[in-house]
LOLOTOR-677471 format. One line per 10 residues: number of its first residue (from 1); for each residue x, y, z of N, C-alpha, C. Coordinates in Angstrom, 2 decimals, m for minus. Example, Ala and Ser with C-alpha at 12.3 -4.5 7.8 and 13.67 -1.06 7.14 Angstrom:
2
1 = 13.19/m5.69/7.80/12.30/m4.50/7.80/13.20/m3.30/7.80 | 12.85/m2.25/7.08/13.67/m1.06/7.14/12.90/0.03/7.87 .
end
This chain:
251
1 = 0.86/m1.20/0.00/0.00/0.00/0.00/0.89/1.24/0.00 | 0.72/2.13/m0.98/1.61/3.30/m1.04/1.40/4.23/0.14 | 2.48/4.82/0.57/2.39/5.77/1.69/1.64/7.01/1.25 | 0.81/7.51/2.11/0.06/8.72/1.75/1.01/9.87/1.48 | 0.69/10.61/0.42/1.53/11.75/0.08/1.26/12.90/1.04 | 2.26/13.63/1.32/2.09/14.78/2.22/2.52/16.04/1.49 | 1.68/17.07/1.58/1.99/18.34/0.94/3.16/19.00/1.65 | 4.01/19.65/0.91/5.14/20.33/1.57/4.64/21.40/2.53 | 5.28/21.43/3.67/4.86/22.42/4.68/5.21/23.82/4.20 | 4.31/24.76/4.48/4.55/26.14/4.09/5.34/26.87/5.17 .
11 = 6.28/27.69/4.76/7.01/28.46/5.79/6.07/29.44/6.46 | 6.31/29.70/7.73/5.43/30.65/8.42/5.46/32.01/7.74 | 4.30/32.64/7.69/4.22/33.95/7.04/5.04/34.97/7.81 | 5.73/35.79/7.08/6.52/36.84/7.72/5.60/37.85/8.39 | 6.02/38.29/9.54/5.22/39.27/10.27/5.17/40.58/9.49 | 3.96/41.09/9.29/3.80/42.32/8.51/4.42/43.49/9.27 | 5.17/44.30/8.56/5.77/45.47/9.17/4.76/46.61/9.17 | 4.79/47.45/10.21/3.91/48.62/10.20/4.19/49.49/8.99 | 3.14/50.01/8.39/3.29/50.86/7.20/2.99/52.31/7.56 | 3.85/53.19/7.08/3.67/54.62/7.31/2.36/55.08/6.70 .
21 = 1.56/55.79/7.49/0.26/56.26/7.00/0.42/57.39/5.99 | 1.60/57.97/5.88/1.83/59.07/4.93/2.32/58.56/3.58 | 3.36/57.69/3.58/3.94/57.25/2.31/3.80/55.77/2.04 | 3.32/55.00/3.01/3.09/53.58/2.80/4.30/52.69/2.99 | 5.44/53.23/3.36/6.65/52.43/3.55/6.54/51.58/4.81 | 6.88/50.30/4.69/6.91/49.43/5.86/8.27/49.50/6.53 | 8.28/49.47/7.86/9.55/49.52/8.59/9.35/48.88/9.96 | 10.44/48.39/10.51/10.36/47.78/11.84/10.30/48.87/12.90 | 9.24/48.87/13.67/9.03/49.89/14.69/8.61/49.20/15.99 | 9.56/48.88/16.85/9.20/48.17/18.09/8.25/49.00/18.94 .
31 = 7.21/48.38/19.47/6.26/49.13/20.31/6.92/49.55/21.62 | 6.40/50.63/22.19/6.94/51.15/23.45/5.86/51.06/24.51 | 6.14/50.29/25.56/5.21/50.17/26.69/5.97/50.51/27.96 | 5.88/51.76/28.41/6.69/52.19/29.57/6.16/51.63/30.88 | 7.07/51.38/31.79/6.68/51.06/33.15/6.32/52.35/33.88 | 5.54/52.26/34.95/5.20/53.49/35.70/6.46/54.13/36.26 | 6.52/55.48/36.25/7.68/56.15/36.83/7.74/55.93/38.34 | 8.94/55.81/38.87/9.14/55.60/40.30/9.58/56.87/41.01 | 9.92/57.90/40.26/10.31/59.17/40.85/9.32/60.25/40.45 | 9.26/61.30/41.25/8.32/62.39/40.98/8.69/63.09/39.67 .
41 = 7.70/63.62/38.95/7.98/64.35/37.71/8.53/65.73/38.00 | 9.11/66.34/36.98/9.52/67.74/37.08/8.28/68.63/37.12 | 8.47/69.90/37.42/7.36/70.84/37.45/6.68/70.99/36.09 | 7.43/70.73/34.99/6.81/70.79/33.67/6.23/69.44/33.25 | 6.20/68.50/34.22/5.61/67.17/34.07/6.45/66.23/33.22 | 7.73/66.52/33.02/8.59/65.48/32.47/8.63/64.36/33.50 | 8.33/63.11/33.10/8.21/62.03/34.09/9.54/61.70/34.73 | 9.45/61.13/35.93/10.65/60.68/36.61/11.15/59.36/36.05 | 12.26/58.91/36.61/12.81/57.64/36.17/11.90/56.49/36.63 | 11.90/55.37/35.88/12.75/55.07/34.73/12.23/55.59/33.38 .
51 = 11.02/56.16/33.35/10.45/56.62/32.07/11.28/57.77/31.50 | 11.85/58.57/32.38/12.58/59.77/31.95/13.64/59.47/30.91 | 14.30/58.33/31.04/15.42/58.00/30.16/15.03/57.22/28.92 | 13.74/57.14/28.64/13.29/56.32/27.50/12.81/57.17/26.33 | 13.17/58.44/26.28/12.62/59.33/25.27/12.89/58.87/23.84 | 14.00/58.17/23.64/14.34/57.73/22.28/13.31/56.76/21.73 | 12.44/56.21/22.60/11.44/55.24/22.15/10.01/55.79/22.19 | 9.86/57.06/22.49/8.51/57.62/22.59/7.84/57.80/21.23 | 8.63/58.06/20.21/8.08/58.30/18.87/8.66/57.31/17.88 | 7.86/56.93/16.90/8.34/56.20/15.73/8.61/57.21/14.61 .
61 = 9.48/56.81/13.66/9.74/57.70/12.52/9.92/56.87/11.27 | 9.26/57.28/10.22/9.36/56.57/8.94/10.74/56.82/8.34 | 11.46/55.77/7.95/12.79/55.97/7.37/12.75/56.53/5.96 | 11.57/56.56/5.34/11.46/57.05/3.97/11.08/58.53/3.89 | 9.91/58.87/4.46/9.43/60.24/4.34/9.74/61.10/5.56 | 10.12/60.46/6.68/10.46/61.21/7.88/9.31/61.50/8.81 | 8.08/61.08/8.43/6.93/61.31/9.31/7.20/60.68/10.67 | 6.96/61.44/11.74/7.18/60.97/13.10/5.87/61.08/13.88 | 5.61/60.10/14.73/4.39/60.08/15.53/4.52/58.95/16.55 | 3.70/58.94/17.58/3.71/57.79/18.48/3.40/56.48/17.76 .
71 = 2.59/56.56/16.71/2.28/55.40/15.88/2.19/55.88/14.44 | 3.23/55.59/13.62/3.26/56.14/12.27/2.26/55.47/11.34 | 1.59/54.43/11.80/0.55/53.81/10.98/m0.73/54.64/10.99 | m0.76/55.70/11.79/m1.92/56.58/11.86/m1.48/58.01/11.55 | m2.35/58.75/10.85/m1.99/60.13/10.51/m3.25/60.93/10.23 | m3.21/62.20/10.57/m4.27/63.15/10.21/m4.33/63.24/8.68 | m5.52/63.43/8.11/m5.61/63.52/6.65/m4.70/64.57/6.02 | m4.40/65.62/6.76/m3.54/66.69/6.21/m2.06/66.46/6.47 | m1.70/65.35/7.12/m0.31/65.12/7.49/0.58/64.97/6.26 | 0.09/64.30/5.22/0.92/64.06/4.03/1.35/65.38/3.40 .
81 = 0.44/66.34/3.33/0.79/67.64/2.75/1.85/68.34/3.60 | 1.72/68.25/4.94/2.70/68.87/5.82/4.07/68.24/5.67 | 4.11/66.91/5.55/5.37/66.19/5.43/6.06/66.49/4.10 | 5.29/66.70/3.05/5.87/66.96/1.73/6.34/68.39/1.54 | 5.93/69.29/2.43/6.24/70.71/2.25/7.68/71.02/2.62 | 8.17/72.13/2.08/9.57/72.52/2.26/9.97/72.73/3.73 | 9.12/73.35/4.59/9.54/73.54/5.98/9.84/72.23/6.70 | 9.03/71.21/6.44/9.26/69.91/7.09/10.57/69.30/6.59 | 10.81/69.36/5.27/12.04/68.81/4.72/13.26/69.55/5.28 | 13.15/70.86/5.43/14.25/71.64/5.98/14.51/71.28/7.44 .
91 = 13.44/71.03/8.17/13.57/70.65/9.58/14.36/69.34/9.69 | 14.02/68.35/8.87/14.71/67.07/8.91/16.19/67.21/8.57 | 16.52/68.20/7.75/17.90/68.37/7.30/18.71/69.30/8.21 | 18.11/69.83/9.26/18.79/70.80/10.12/19.83/70.09/11.00 | 21.05/70.08/10.54/22.11/69.31/11.20/22.52/69.89/12.55 | 22.18/71.15/12.82/22.55/71.75/14.10/21.65/71.30/15.25 | 20.56/70.62/14.93/19.65/70.12/15.95/19.92/68.65/16.22 | 19.90/68.22/17.48/20.13/66.80/17.78/19.10/65.93/17.05 | 19.52/64.75/16.56/18.59/63.89/15.81/17.30/63.56/16.56 | 17.41/63.25/17.86/16.19/62.92/18.61/15.30/64.15/18.74 .
101 = 15.88/65.32/18.94/15.09/66.55/19.01/14.37/66.79/17.69 | 15.06/66.51/16.57/14.41/66.69/15.27/13.20/65.79/15.14 | 13.25/64.61/15.72/12.09/63.71/15.65/10.89/64.33/16.38 | 11.12/64.88/17.57/10.01/65.52/18.30/9.53/66.77/17.57 | 10.45/67.53/16.99/10.06/68.72/16.25/9.29/68.37/14.98 | 9.65/67.24/14.36/8.91/66.80/13.18/7.46/66.48/13.54 | 7.26/65.82/14.67/5.91/65.52/15.15/5.19/66.82/15.51 | 5.91/67.74/16.17/5.30/69.02/16.53/4.87/69.79/15.29 | 5.68/69.74/14.23/5.34/70.46/13.00/4.05/69.93/12.39 | 3.93/68.62/12.32/2.70/68.03/11.76/1.51/68.40/12.62 .
111 = 1.66/68.33/13.93/0.56/68.69/14.82/0.15/70.15/14.63 | 1.13/71.03/14.54/0.82/72.45/14.33/0.11/72.67/13.01 | 0.60/72.03/11.94/0.00/72.21/10.62/m1.41/71.64/10.55 | m1.73/70.70/11.40/m3.08/70.12/11.40/m3.96/70.73/12.49 | m3.47/71.79/13.15/m4.31/72.55/14.07/m4.28/72.14/15.52 | m3.48/71.13/15.87/m3.42/70.66/17.26/m2.31/71.41/17.99 | m2.57/72.67/18.32/m1.50/73.53/18.82/m1.01/73.13/20.21 | m1.91/72.73/21.09/m1.47/72.34/22.43/m0.62/71.06/22.37 | m1.01/70.12/21.53/m0.20/68.90/21.37/1.14/69.24/20.74 | 1.16/70.20/19.81/2.41/70.64/19.21/3.31/71.28/20.26 .
121 = 2.72/72.02/21.20/3.50/72.61/22.29/4.15/71.51/23.12 | 3.39/70.48/23.41/3.92/69.35/24.20/5.12/68.72/23.50 | 5.00/68.45/22.21/6.10/67.83/21.46/7.31/68.75/21.38 | 7.07/70.06/21.27/8.18/71.01/21.23/8.89/71.08/22.57 | 8.11/71.02/23.66/8.72/70.97/24.99/9.58/69.72/25.14 | 9.11/68.61/24.57/9.90/67.38/24.65/11.22/67.51/23.90 | 11.24/68.28/22.81/12.50/68.57/22.14/13.43/69.35/23.07 | 12.85/70.25/23.87/13.66/70.99/24.84/14.25/70.06/25.88 | 13.49/69.02/26.28/14.03/68.04/27.23/15.25/67.32/26.66 | 15.19/67.02/25.36/16.35/66.40/24.71/17.55/67.34/24.80 .
131 = 17.32/68.61/24.51/18.41/69.59/24.60/18.94/69.70/26.02 | 18.05/69.63/27.02/18.49/69.64/28.42/19.49/68.52/28.67 | 19.15/67.32/28.22/20.00/66.16/28.48/21.36/66.28/27.80 | 21.42/67.03/26.70/22.66/67.21/25.96/23.38/68.51/26.34 | 22.84/69.21/27.37/23.42/70.45/27.87/23.50/71.53/26.79 | 22.52/71.52/25.90/22.43/72.55/24.86/21.40/73.59/25.31 | 21.86/74.47/26.19/20.95/75.38/26.90/20.23/76.34/25.98 | 20.90/76.85/24.96/20.27/77.83/24.09/19.14/77.20/23.27 | 19.37/75.98/22.80/18.30/75.28/22.08/17.13/74.99/23.02 | 17.42/74.54/24.23/16.35/74.26/25.20/15.53/75.51/25.48 .
141 = 16.21/76.64/25.64/15.51/77.91/25.89/14.62/78.26/24.70 | 15.18/78.16/23.50/14.44/78.52/22.29/13.19/77.65/22.13 | 13.32/76.35/22.34/12.17/75.46/22.15/11.14/75.62/23.26 | 11.57/75.98/24.45/10.58/76.26/25.50/9.74/77.49/25.14 | 10.39/78.50/24.62/9.63/79.70/24.23/8.71/79.40/23.04 | 9.14/78.54/22.13/8.26/78.12/21.03/7.06/77.35/21.57 | 7.30/76.49/22.57/6.19/75.75/23.17/5.18/76.70/23.81 | 5.68/77.72/24.51/4.78/78.70/25.13/3.93/79.39/24.06 | 4.55/79.79/22.96/3.81/80.46/21.89/2.72/79.55/21.33 | 3.01/78.26/21.20/2.01/77.31/20.70/0.87/77.14/21.70 .
151 = 1.20/77.01/22.99/0.15/76.90/24.00/m0.75/78.13/23.97 | m0.15/79.29/23.90/m0.94/80.52/23.92/m1.69/80.76/22.62 | m1.22/80.16/21.53/m1.90/80.33/20.25/m3.09/79.40/20.07 | m3.24/78.42/20.96/m4.33/77.47/20.85/m5.54/77.89/21.67 | m6.41/76.94/22.01/m7.58/77.25/22.83/m7.18/77.81/24.19 | m8.10/78.46/24.90/m7.77/79.02/26.21/m7.18/77.96/27.13 | m6.19/78.35/27.91/m5.49/77.43/28.80/m6.22/77.32/30.14 | m6.26/76.11/30.67/m6.80/75.94/32.02/m5.67/76.15/33.03 | m5.97/76.21/34.33/m4.91/76.48/35.32/m3.77/75.47/35.26 | m4.09/74.20/35.04/m3.06/73.17/35.01/m2.09/73.39/33.84 .
161 = m2.63/73.75/32.68/m1.77/74.03/31.53/m0.96/75.30/31.74 | m1.56/76.28/32.40/m0.86/77.53/32.65/0.36/77.33/33.54 | 0.27/76.38/34.48/1.42/76.07/35.32/2.61/75.64/34.46 | 2.35/74.87/33.42/3.43/74.39/32.55/4.01/75.56/31.73 | 3.16/76.50/31.35/3.64/77.70/30.66/4.58/78.47/31.59 | 4.16/78.64/32.84/4.99/79.37/33.81/6.35/78.69/33.95 | 6.36/77.37/34.07/7.62/76.69/34.26/8.50/76.80/33.02 | 7.89/76.71/31.84/8.67/76.86/30.61/9.29/78.24/30.52 | 8.54/79.27/30.89/9.07/80.64/30.87/10.20/80.80/31.87 | 10.02/80.23/33.05/11.08/80.32/34.07/12.34/79.60/33.60 .
171 = 12.19/78.38/33.08/13.36/77.62/32.63/14.06/78.33/31.46 | 13.29/79.13/30.72/13.88/79.88/29.60/14.45/81.23/30.03 | 14.30/81.57/31.31/14.82/82.84/31.80/13.99/84.04/31.42 | 12.73/83.83/31.05/11.83/84.94/30.72/11.15/85.39/32.02 | 11.93/86.05/32.87/11.51/86.29/34.25/10.26/87.15/34.35 | 10.19/88.25/33.63/9.04/89.15/33.75/7.76/88.46/33.30 | 7.80/87.78/32.17/6.61/87.08/31.66/6.21/85.97/32.62 | 7.20/85.21/33.12/6.90/84.12/34.05/6.24/84.65/35.32 | 6.77/85.74/35.87/6.22/86.30/37.11/4.81/86.83/36.88 | 4.61/87.55/35.78/3.28/88.11/35.51/2.26/86.99/35.30 .
181 = 2.64/85.93/34.60/1.72/84.82/34.35/1.39/84.10/35.64 | 2.39/83.91/36.50/2.16/83.23/37.79/1.28/84.08/38.70 | 1.55/85.38/38.74/0.74/86.26/39.61/m0.71/86.31/39.13 | m0.90/86.35/37.83/m2.27/86.37/37.29/m3.00/85.08/37.64 | m2.32/83.95/37.49/m2.95/82.68/37.84/m3.27/82.61/39.32 | m2.37/83.14/40.16/m2.61/83.11/41.59/m3.84/83.90/42.01 | m4.18/84.93/41.25/m5.35/85.75/41.57/m6.67/85.07/41.20 | m6.62/83.95/40.49/m7.84/83.27/40.05/m8.34/82.25/41.07 | m7.71/82.19/42.25/m8.07/81.21/43.28/m8.01/79.79/42.73 | m6.82/79.36/42.27/m6.70/78.02/41.69/m6.81/76.95/42.76 .
191 = m6.96/75.69/42.38/m6.99/74.59/43.36/m5.72/74.59/44.21 | m5.83/74.00/45.40/m4.74/74.08/46.38/m3.41/73.58/45.82 | m3.42/72.41/45.19/m2.17/71.84/44.69/m1.54/72.74/43.63 | m2.37/73.32/42.77/m1.86/74.23/41.75/m1.30/75.48/42.42 | m1.99/75.98/43.44/m1.52/77.18/44.14/m0.15/76.93/44.79 | 0.06/75.71/45.31/1.35/75.40/45.92/2.47/75.42/44.87 | 2.18/74.89/43.69/3.19/74.90/42.62/3.45/76.33/42.18 | 2.39/77.14/42.04/2.57/78.54/41.65/3.41/79.28/42.68 | 3.16/79.00/43.97/3.97/79.63/45.01/5.44/79.29/44.88 | 5.73/78.01/44.60/7.13/77.62/44.40/7.71/78.31/43.17 .
201 = 6.94/78.34/42.09/7.42/78.99/40.87/7.76/80.46/41.14 | 6.93/81.15/41.88/7.19/82.56/42.16/8.48/82.73/42.97 | 8.73/81.83/43.92/9.98/81.90/44.69/11.19/81.64/43.80 | 11.06/80.68/42.90/12.17/80.37/42.00/12.42/81.52/41.02 | 11.32/82.12/40.55/11.45/83.25/39.63/12.15/84.42/40.32 | 11.75/84.71/41.56/12.36/85.82/42.30/13.85/85.60/42.50 | 14.27/84.33/42.62/15.68/83.99/42.80/16.41/83.84/41.47 | 15.70/84.05/40.35/16.26/83.83/39.02/16.86/82.43/38.91 | 16.11/81.47/39.42/16.51/80.06/39.37/15.85/79.43/38.15 | 16.65/79.11/37.14/16.13/78.51/35.91/16.35/77.01/35.87 .
211 = 16.64/76.42/37.02/16.97/75.01/37.06/15.77/74.09/37.12 | 16.07/72.80/37.06/15.05/71.76/37.14/14.64/71.54/38.59 | 13.31/71.51/38.81/12.76/71.18/40.12/11.60/70.21/39.92 | 11.38/69.36/40.92/10.33/68.35/40.80/9.05/68.80/41.48 | 7.97/68.12/41.14/6.67/68.39/41.77/6.77/68.20/43.28 | 7.56/67.22/43.71/7.68/66.95/45.14/8.19/68.17/45.91 | 9.02/69.00/45.27/9.57/70.16/45.96/8.55/71.26/46.18 | 7.36/71.13/45.59/6.31/72.13/45.79/5.59/71.94/47.11 | 5.79/70.80/47.76/5.14/70.56/49.04/5.84/71.31/50.15 | 5.10/72.06/50.96/5.74/72.74/52.09/6.13/71.73/53.16 .
221 = 7.24/71.97/53.89/7.59/71.06/54.98/6.52/71.16/56.07 | 6.25/70.09/56.84/6.96/68.81/56.81/6.25/67.76/55.96 | 5.62/68.14/54.87/4.90/67.17/54.04/5.87/66.11/53.55 | 5.37/64.90/53.37/6.23/63.78/53.00/6.51/63.76/51.51 | 7.60/63.13/51.16/7.97/62.96/49.77/7.07/61.91/49.13 | 6.92/61.92/47.81/6.08/60.91/47.17/6.69/59.52/47.30 | 5.87/58.55/47.53/6.30/57.16/47.66/6.08/56.45/46.35 | 6.90/55.42/46.12/6.78/54.67/44.87/5.37/54.15/44.66 | 4.67/53.83/45.73/3.32/53.27/45.60/2.34/54.26/45.00 | 2.68/55.54/45.00/1.77/56.55/44.48/2.07/56.92/43.05 .
231 = 3.06/56.29/42.44/3.39/56.63/41.06/2.49/55.87/40.11 | 1.96/56.55/39.15/1.10/55.94/38.13/1.38/56.63/36.80 | 1.13/55.94/35.71/1.18/56.58/34.41/m0.06/57.44/34.27 | 0.11/58.70/33.86/m1.02/59.63/33.77/m2.03/59.15/32.77 | m3.30/59.23/33.15/m4.36/58.84/32.24/m4.59/59.94/31.23 | m5.06/59.55/30.05/m5.32/60.50/28.98/m6.35/61.53/29.44 | m6.02/62.80/29.27/m6.95/63.87/29.61/m6.94/64.24/31.07 | m6.10/63.61/31.89/m6.08/63.90/33.31/m5.39/65.23/33.55 | m5.96/66.06/34.40/m5.39/67.36/34.67/m4.23/67.30/35.65 | m3.50/68.42/35.74/m2.35/68.48/36.62/m2.75/68.27/38.07 .
241 = m3.90/68.81/38.48/m4.31/68.67/39.87/m4.43/67.21/40.26 | m5.08/66.40/39.40/m5.23/64.98/39.71/m3.87/64.30/39.75 | m2.98/64.66/38.82/m1.65/64.06/38.80/m0.88/64.44/40.07 | m0.98/65.72/40.46/m0.28/66.15/41.67/m0.76/65.37/42.88 | m2.06/65.18/43.00/m2.59/64.47/44.15/m2.05/63.05/44.22 | m1.95/62.40/43.04/m1.44/61.04/43.05/0.06/61.03/43.32 | 0.81/61.90/42.63/2.25/61.91/42.79/2.68/62.31/44.18 | 1.90/63.15/44.83/2.24/63.61/46.17/1.59/62.78/47.26 | 0.89/61.74/46.87/0.30/60.84/47.85/m0.93/61.37/48.54 | m1.64/62.29/47.87/m2.83/62.89/48.49/m4.12/62.45/47.80 .
251 = m4.01/61.54/46.83/m5.19/61.13/46.10/m5.93/60.02/46.78 .
end
């Protein structure tokens, strides 16, 4: 009796590579799933470690057209036009800017061109964080001021967003603007946690202190430092007040 014939086994299908939503190019883009930060964030809400040191993995970038985003398989309908335009191409070619900063600025440019000004401000601030890490103070100052302009050019800011504007102005050495913005916010009777941060900002501004400070330093003594058990990844749309309460162990 002849042995039954067996069809040749097929090789396993290759895993499909993510395709850029702008130009369709497939590329390997490992997903990024951060662990919760164990240290308090900065006053501008840059997360503490270990998330702080993972910025190189926050955005994906297409190796063909240069489109950058948290997920390059998704794009606003107007993103392709922004990516093809001369300003975007010039930004990618700007050799005086650190490569990682250019990635955040590329994302900020697309966001600005598609009308998401507050999100563009966030991405521009993240470029400033890259410059901070590389001790490129002038670039960090410039991008912080650009972030402030984007925040102010968008929809009206709530108190939590205004705190980040104040910190960006202070870190950029724009003392008069930072003080005026903080004093104006203080007159609006903001929530307690926001008022504590504003109070710290005003003290730092008066001392012309443009350095990095954490949210934990906004607590008056003898309040306790944040414990690891209170660290959480911020939920989408969560305001600064809620984040402060969790990070400071008051939630």
